Backbone as CSV, one residue per row, in Angstrom:
resi,resn,N_x,N_y,N_z,CA_x,CA_y,CA_z,C_x,C_y,C_z
1,MET,-30.515,28.169,30.837,-29.702,28.388,29.393,-30.238,29.540,28.964
2,ALA,-29.620,30.552,28.458,-29.923,31.660,27.709,-30.728,31.750,26.629
3,GLU,-31.002,32.567,25.999,-31.523,32.265,24.725,-30.905,31.871,23.499
4,GLU,-30.922,31.561,22.826,-30.360,31.149,21.422,-29.780,32.462,20.848
5,ILE,-29.012,32.564,20.414,-28.480,33.456,19.426,-27.931,33.433,18.008
6,SER,-27.828,34.287,17.084,-27.442,34.027,15.946,-25.936,33.907,15.613
7,TRP,-24.984,33.556,14.922,-23.589,34.074,14.594,-23.454,35.464,14.358
8,SER,-24.420,35.841,13.793,-23.915,37.157,13.485,-23.972,38.338,15.119
9,ASP,-25.404,37.825,15.927,-25.287,38.065,17.209,-23.764,38.488,18.008
10,PHE,-23.458,37.044,18.124,-21.723,36.723,18.572,-21.032,37.390,18.089
11,GLU,-20.529,37.555,16.553,-19.521,38.562,15.722,-19.678,40.110,16.804
12,ARG,-21.364,40.646,17.212,-21.218,41.784,17.251,-20.223,42.018,18.956
13,ILE,-19.974,41.202,19.628,-19.342,41.040,21.069,-17.813,41.063,20.940
14,ASP,-17.575,42.111,21.054,-15.977,42.627,20.610,-15.080,41.903,22.216
15,LEU,-14.702,40.785,22.587,-14.120,40.480,23.367,-12.652,40.238,23.246
16,ARG,-11.568,41.265,23.618,-10.301,41.044,23.465,-9.406,41.006,24.952
17,VAL,-8.140,40.825,24.730,-7.421,40.524,26.047,-6.288,41.541,25.882
18,GLY,-6.180,42.031,27.132,-5.544,43.003,28.145,-4.875,42.656,29.316
19,THR,-4.082,43.631,29.098,-3.193,43.478,30.663,-3.381,44.421,31.398
20,ILE,-3.638,43.972,32.972,-3.690,44.825,33.730,-2.630,45.776,34.107
21,LEU,-2.954,46.903,34.654,-1.546,47.738,34.479,-1.645,48.288,36.035
22,GLU,-2.631,48.873,36.374,-3.036,49.620,37.443,-4.644,49.021,38.419
23,VAL,-4.188,48.521,40.302,-5.291,47.944,40.607,-5.342,49.318,41.738
24,HIS,-6.982,49.540,41.672,-7.214,50.531,42.965,-8.280,50.138,43.675
25,ASP,-8.391,49.820,44.960,-9.568,49.943,45.761,-11.054,50.444,45.597
26,PHE,-11.623,50.134,45.683,-13.282,50.698,45.228,-13.646,51.004,46.455
27,PRO,-13.584,51.793,47.254,-14.292,52.001,48.611,-15.803,52.556,48.236
28,LYS,-16.425,53.246,47.380,-17.569,53.653,46.839,-18.709,52.547,46.363
29,ALA,-17.982,51.737,45.544,-18.697,50.509,45.002,-19.095,49.863,46.393
30,LYS,-21.013,49.280,45.972,-21.722,48.886,47.224,-21.289,47.024,47.252
31,LYS,-20.879,46.616,46.588,-20.151,45.476,46.611,-18.282,45.468,46.779
32,PRO,-18.117,44.773,47.133,-16.374,44.719,47.421,-15.897,44.765,45.946
33,ALA,-15.131,45.800,45.390,-14.734,45.802,43.688,-13.717,46.425,43.740
34,TYR,-12.963,46.125,42.491,-11.637,47.047,42.415,-11.997,48.062,41.300
35,GLN,-10.719,48.949,41.008,-11.153,49.489,39.934,-9.698,49.043,39.105
36,LEU,-9.680,48.708,37.572,-8.811,48.133,37.115,-8.381,48.999,36.083
37,HIS,-7.081,49.493,35.533,-6.937,50.139,34.309,-6.175,49.308,33.232
38,ILE,-6.705,48.817,32.427,-6.551,48.002,31.534,-5.866,48.605,29.979
39,ASP,-4.742,47.828,29.391,-4.195,47.795,28.309,-4.548,47.022,27.359
40,PHE,-5.263,47.441,26.288,-5.675,47.046,24.885,-4.826,46.682,23.777
41,GLY,-4.011,47.618,24.288,-2.991,47.859,22.791,-3.369,49.072,22.146
42,SER,-2.900,49.419,20.929,-2.786,50.496,20.202,-4.059,50.846,20.030
43,GLU,-4.923,49.875,19.017,-6.016,50.006,18.665,-7.101,50.279,19.661
44,ILE,-7.097,49.797,20.382,-8.656,50.279,21.687,-7.927,50.971,22.635
45,GLY,-6.273,51.222,23.284,-6.203,51.911,24.043,-6.227,51.085,25.479
46,LEU,-5.983,52.320,26.736,-6.299,51.657,27.970,-8.095,52.128,28.480
47,ARG,-8.163,50.995,28.688,-9.899,51.227,29.426,-9.893,50.820,31.426
48,LYS,-10.814,51.332,31.513,-11.160,50.974,33.257,-12.411,50.299,33.178
49,SER,-11.904,49.611,34.221,-13.066,48.870,34.231,-13.318,48.189,36.343
50,SER,-14.458,48.155,36.555,-15.367,47.897,38.121,-14.922,46.230,38.162
51,ALA,-14.423,46.103,39.060,-14.637,44.291,39.274,-14.800,43.734,40.563
52,GLN,-15.630,42.881,40.343,-16.034,42.216,41.828,-15.295,40.943,41.944
53,ILE,-13.659,41.100,42.142,-12.915,39.966,42.239,-12.178,39.853,43.391
54,THR,-12.410,40.872,44.489,-11.981,40.849,45.308,-11.589,39.549,46.194
55,ALA,-12.385,38.561,46.433,-12.484,37.196,47.522,-11.117,36.341,46.638
56,HIS,-10.612,36.280,45.034,-10.068,35.577,44.771,-8.621,36.042,44.589
57,TYR,-8.645,37.651,44.548,-7.441,37.989,43.956,-6.992,39.444,44.213
58,SER,-5.696,39.502,44.927,-5.407,40.731,45.378,-4.696,41.816,44.660
59,LYS,-4.469,43.061,44.941,-4.394,44.012,43.665,-3.233,43.319,43.578
60,GLU,-1.966,42.886,44.161,-0.661,42.836,43.769,-0.865,41.741,42.531
61,GLU,-1.333,40.947,42.980,-1.456,39.381,41.890,-2.212,39.714,40.756
62,LEU,-2.717,40.858,40.215,-3.415,41.099,39.305,-2.995,42.272,39.007
63,ILE,-1.971,42.458,38.592,-0.747,43.636,38.031,0.255,42.945,37.059
64,GLY,-0.558,43.121,35.659,0.934,42.087,34.664,-0.284,41.190,34.210
65,ARG,-1.648,40.909,34.765,-2.173,39.764,34.376,-2.757,40.179,33.295
66,GLN,-2.904,39.303,32.180,-3.709,39.268,31.423,-5.461,38.846,31.437
67,VAL,-6.450,39.582,30.993,-7.962,39.284,31.134,-8.783,39.548,29.748
68,VAL,-9.673,38.763,29.904,-10.731,38.689,28.851,-11.764,39.768,29.148
69,ALA,-12.082,40.488,28.475,-12.884,41.840,28.495,-13.897,42.089,26.884
70,VAL,-15.526,42.241,27.441,-15.861,42.726,26.243,-15.383,44.688,26.330
71,VAL,-15.333,45.303,25.156,-14.681,46.379,24.813,-15.750,47.199,24.252
72,ASN,-16.462,46.813,23.783,-17.523,47.558,23.202,-19.110,47.584,23.896
73,PHE,-19.228,47.627,25.370,-20.263,47.845,26.025,-19.987,49.612,26.335
74,SER,-21.149,50.107,26.078,-20.911,51.672,26.660,-20.863,51.636,27.868
75,ARG,-20.425,52.852,28.100,-19.762,53.499,29.655,-21.076,52.958,30.398
76,LYS,-20.782,52.917,31.566,-21.030,52.423,33.059,-20.914,53.468,34.392
77,GLN,-21.919,54.010,34.681,-21.239,54.832,35.746,-21.844,53.942,37.203
78,ILE,-20.836,53.788,37.818,-20.615,53.050,38.972,-20.067,53.725,40.592
79,ALA,-21.178,54.105,40.850,-20.889,55.340,41.935,-19.944,56.387,41.417
80,ASN,-18.913,57.278,41.631,-17.744,57.993,41.071,-17.087,57.380,39.692
81,PHE,-17.564,56.522,39.458,-16.289,55.820,38.499,-17.100,55.435,37.461
82,PHE,-16.233,55.709,35.800,-17.392,55.016,34.439,-16.354,53.961,34.398
83,SER,-16.729,52.781,34.010,-16.225,52.028,33.655,-16.553,51.422,32.325
84,GLU,-15.317,51.581,31.714,-15.511,51.024,30.113,-15.136,50.009,29.464
85,CYS,-15.347,48.692,30.306,-15.106,47.301,29.558,-15.651,46.521,30.463
86,LEU,-16.173,45.364,30.226,-16.716,44.596,30.929,-15.871,43.233,31.093
87,VAL,-14.842,43.483,32.294,-14.115,42.078,32.514,-14.720,41.048,32.871
88,THR,-14.525,39.668,32.205,-15.080,38.057,32.256,-14.393,37.132,33.003
89,GLY,-15.661,36.312,33.614,-15.347,35.524,34.993,-16.578,34.704,35.097
90,PHE,-16.036,33.491,35.707,-17.119,32.527,36.258,-17.578,32.817,37.564
91,PRO,-18.875,33.189,38.230,-18.966,32.558,39.378,-18.508,31.228,40.133
92,ASP,-17.847,31.224,41.704,-17.347,30.209,41.784,-18.323,29.161,43.187
93,GLU,-18.690,28.211,43.778,-19.773,27.535,44.328,-20.615,28.632,45.534
94,ASN,-19.562,29.935,45.708,-20.042,31.057,46.828,-20.425,31.992,45.701
95,GLY,-20.360,31.941,44.816,-20.665,33.494,43.899,-19.506,34.283,43.618
96,ASP,-18.055,34.048,44.128,-17.213,35.030,43.708,-16.875,34.490,42.778
97,ILE,-16.413,35.807,41.420,-15.845,35.711,40.186,-14.250,34.967,40.279
98,VAL,-14.361,34.101,39.427,-13.062,33.913,38.910,-12.874,34.394,37.343
99,LEU,-11.680,35.023,37.521,-11.341,35.954,35.980,-11.220,34.428,35.264
100,THR,-11.832,34.690,33.488,-11.700,33.868,32.581,-10.067,34.445,32.116
101,ALA,-9.487,33.344,32.233,-8.054,33.164,31.429,-7.604,32.873,30.340
102,VAL,-6.407,33.534,29.747,-5.771,32.976,28.888,-4.910,31.938,29.199
103,GLU,-4.374,30.893,28.323,-3.549,29.748,28.592,-2.192,30.422,27.898
104,LYS,-2.017,30.911,27.138,-0.399,31.168,26.941,-0.680,33.190,26.427
105,PRO,0.386,33.730,26.618,0.627,35.331,26.556,0.109,35.973,25.389
106,LEU,-0.514,36.529,25.405,-1.323,37.225,23.631,-1.123,38.503,23.614
107,PRO,-1.037,39.045,22.427,-0.322,40.744,21.882,-1.821,41.770,23.067
108,ASN,-2.162,42.550,23.482,-2.747,43.069,24.306,-3.564,43.385,23.069
109,GLY,-4.782,43.389,23.200,-5.883,43.739,21.899,-6.143,42.636,20.934
110,ALA,-5.519,41.492,21.189,-5.878,40.038,20.705,-7.632,39.825,20.522
111,ARG,-8.118,39.533,19.705,-9.616,39.548,19.707,-10.182,38.058,19.522
112,LEU,-10.683,37.562,20.581,-11.819,36.137,20.729,-12.175,35.888,19.450
113,SER,-11.855,34.956,18.713,-12.388,34.652,17.294,-12.788,33.136,17.051
């Protein structure tokens, strides 16, 4: 288990819902990954993310899917690509990522509270 944090620590993490608009192969990534372009609504806008989710998801089934992402991380360079948010998920028994999902459609940019 991770170190215990306070409520104020948790409040600093900005988790938002966004809709995937574009998915591209990412051949320069060390591990199989996609480049995602995600719409987080008018307040945050479009963000890019690299996601190692190729084992469970095709590019076609990701288009239009809502995801939960941390949007207040600093940009991270991965090969020739800058990831601007962290899409969340859980590893399965093989370590392949299963995306965190929302139960019903939400407005892009909705914040976890």
